[in-house]
N, C-alpha and C positions, 0 to 999 in steps of 0.2 A: 499354267495354273495361275489364277488371279490372286495376288497377295491380299491378305486380310488387313483391314484398317483397325488400328487399336483405338478404342474409344477413349477420349480424353477425360480424365477425372475432373469434375467441376471443382472450382476453387472459390473459397470464401475468404475475403480479406477483411480483417478487423484493424482499425486504427486506434491505438492507445499508447502513444509515444510519450509516456510520462514516467513517474518514478515508482519505487518499490511499493509504497502504500497505495498509490493509484492502481497499480496492477492487481494487488491483493483485493482491493475493493471491487475490482472488475471480474474476479474469478467466477462468481455466480453467473454473470452474463455469458462469459466464455463457455462455461460448462453447459449452459442452456443452448447456446448455438451448436455446440458439439452434439448434443442429444438430438436437436432438431434436424441436423444435416450430417448424419453419420457417414454418408458417402462422399462428402466434400473434403478436399484438402483445406484445412483451416490454417490460414497464414496470419500471423500477428505482426503488425508493424509497431515495433517498440525498441527501446534502447538495447544495444547488443549486450551490455553488462547484465541485463536481466535474464539472460538465457537460462541459467540454472533454475530460476524461479518459474519461468515459463514452462520448463520441462516438468517441474514438480506439480503443476496444475493438472496434468494429464488431459488437457483439453486442446492443445495446440500441436499441429503437425510440423510447423516450420516457423522460425522467427526471421522476420525480414527487418534488419537493423534500420531504425529511423528515430531521429531525435532532433531537438532544437534547444538552444539555451532558454532558460527562464520559463519552461513549461509552454513554450510557444508551439505553434503548428509547424512541422517540418516543411521545408521549402519543396521537397520532392520525395517520392517513394520510388525506389529502384525496382519497379514491377516490370517483369518481362513476359512475353508471350501474349496470348489473347487476353482481353479484358476480364476482370473478375466476374464470375457469375453473380455473386452477391458481395456488396461492400457494406460494412457496418461502421458507423462513426460512434465510437465510445470515447472519443477524445474531448469533445465539448459540444456546444450547441451551435457552432458555426458562426459566421459563414466561411472563415478560412479553411476549416477542416472539411466542410462540405465541398468546397471548390477543389481542394486537393484530391479528394476521392473522385469527384466528377470528371476530372481530367483523365482518369483512367478508363472512363466510359463503361462503368459496370452495368450489367443488365438490370440489376436492382440495387437500390441504395436505401438502407435503413438508417434513419437519423431523425433527430428532433427538428421541428419546424423552425424556420427563421424568416423574418420578412424580407431579408436581402437575398434569399434563395427560395423563391416561391415554388420552384419546381420540386422541392423536397416536401412531400406530403406526409409529414410525421406528426407526432403528438406535441403538445405544448411543453416547453421547458419551465420547470418551477425552481427558482434559485435556492429556496430553502429546503429542498428535498434532500433526504439522506443519500449519500453517494451510491451505496449498494442498491438501495431501492430504486433509484433513478434509472439505472441501466436495465434493471429487470422490468420496470414499467415500460420502457421503450420497446423491449422485445415483446412483451405481452400485447402491446398495441398492434403488433404485426402478427399476432396469433401464435407466438412462441412462448411456451410455459417456462417461467424462470422463477427460481426460489432464492431470495436474498440470503437465506441461511446456509446455502450450499457453498461454504467458504473454507472448509477445513483442508489442510495439507497433510500428506503423510509425513511421519517422522523420518528424517534422513537416516541412512544406515550407519554413519560414523558415530563415534563416541563424542559426548560433550566435553569441551575443554575445562568446564567447571560445573559438574553436576550438582544440583541443589543450591546453587548460589542465587542471591538476589542481584539481578542485572540492572544497573543504572546506565541510562543512555542520555547524556546531556544535550546532544546535538539535535538539529532539525534542519529542514530545508531553508529556513530563514531565521535571522535573529529574533524576529517578533514571536517565534514559537519556542524559544529557548528559555527555560527556567534558569535563574541565576546559579552559576557553578557553586558559589559558597553555600547555597541552600542544599544542593545535592550532597555536598561534603558533610553538612550537618546530619543529613539522613544516613549517610554511609557510616559516620562515626557512631551514631546511636545504634545502628544495626550490629556493628562489629562489637560494641560493648556488650550486646546481648548474645554474642557467640555465633552470629550468622556470618557466612562468607559473602562478601560483596565484590562484584566485578564491575568494571566500567568498559563500555564499548563506544566506538565512534566510527564515522565514515572515513573514507579515504582522505578527505581534506579536513578532518577534524582532529588531527594529531595534537595540536596545541591545546585544544579544549579538553581533550582526554587527559593530557599530561598535567594540566592545571588542576583538574579535579583529583587525580591520583595523588598529587603533591599535597593538596589541602587535606585530604582524608588519610594521608600516610599509608596508601595501599602498596602492597608488594608488587614487584614487576610481574609476578605470575598471575596477578588479578587485573591486569591492564591490557585491554585488547583494542588498541588504537590503530589507525591506519586502514581500517576496513577489513574485517575478517572475510575470507571466502564464504560464499553463501552457504555451502554445506556445513561449515563449522558454526557460522552464526545461527543457522537454523537448528542445529543440534543443541547449541548453547541455550537458545530460547526454549526449545521443546522440553529440556530437562531442568529448567530453572525453577527455583522456588517461587519467584515472582519477577516481573519486569516493570520497572518504573521509567517513564519517559514522557516527553511531550507528544503532541499530535504529529507523529511521524511514522516512517515505515516500520520500525521495530514494534510499535504498538499493534499494528495490523498483523505482524508476524506472530505476536503472542496470541492474538485472537485465532489465527489460522491453526495454531498448535494447541489451543485450549489451555494455554498457560495463564495462571492468575496474573493480573496486571493492574497497575494504577497509572492512569493516563491523565496528564495535566493539560487542560484545555484553555485556550486563549491564543489568538484573537477570534478563532472560529469555534462556534458552540458544538458540543458533542451530538446535538440533534442532526448535524450534517455529516460528521465523520467519526462519530463515536462507536464503541464496540456494541455488540448485541446486549440487550438487557439481561444480565445474569450476575449473581453474587460473585462469580469468579472474576469479573471485570469491574473495578472501581473507577469512577470518573470524578475528577475534581474540577469544578467550574464555578466561577462567579458571574452570574448573568449580567449582561450589560450590552451596550451597542457593539456591533461587530467592528473589529479592527482590521488592520491590513495584514493578511496572512503572509505577505512577502516583504514586510517592513524591516527596517534596519535596527530597531530597538525593541527590547522585550515589551510585549503588550501589557498594559496596566492590569488586565484581568489575571494574567499569570503572576504578576508581582503580588497580588493579594493572597495567593496560596502560600501557606507557611509550612516549614518542615514538620511541625506537629500534625498538620493536616495529612501529610503523606504518611507519616508513621501510624496515625490512627487508621487510615485506609488499609495499610498493610496488616494491621492487627485484625481488621475485618476479614482478611483473606485466610486467616488461620483455619486449618481443618478443611479447606476446600482444595483437594488435590486436582491435578489435571485429569480429564476423563481418559 
């Protein structure tokens, strides 16, 4: 009797080895790829610590750990077996990310064009384009329907550690995107005087920043979540928050993903490139001016022009706008 051959499931590899906010901005593109290729195994090359977030998108079959310091392109992807049937570059506009994927010899590569990789026949890259729209346009140029508004995440099953609180998140991926701690403390004190619960969160390496804000605002230990909450608890905290106040960083995108009212402080990069969808639920504070360095070591001047009264006024605008 002749043994039957098992047909190999085709595989689609997506490269987006960046941070939380980057991943959430890429969710519409990931879901578009999932719908366009339901029979493929969709593999996402991204940092291992984003595993719970990747699972929550409902679009990815397998996470392939890949990362590099400073948002750089990883040196390699630990891909095994036959080449990917399709590879998609959602990491950048090349050429390093193009070459990384081309070394795997995919049968098809979807990516933006770059003069140093003329073999990639993709659309033109527009530096000022909004991040969510950019990747959806890339896919549409290859005939894949993609909706930039398809970015919501389901609420996690666990309870919030502080339901109904205003969440302040003073950290960001670089000092240039961090609003001064003393200004956050002023906002916290004003909100607490009005009877609102205020909690502060921070990433795994932001313990000192969180402790400084908690001390300035005289917050109780029960309202301080430094050291990086596990994603399920952070997600529940944001989903059930009264509002989230932060700079242009991952938790702002998480608030958008849960439909939670938010106030996002922008600088040095304008909200036209990374901001939330236009909706009264999401307030944006931004002083127009020349772009700064999003990875700089000092707070950007545009952020320094935002005052605590501006944040408090934006929070007042959110009254009566509950999460959907």
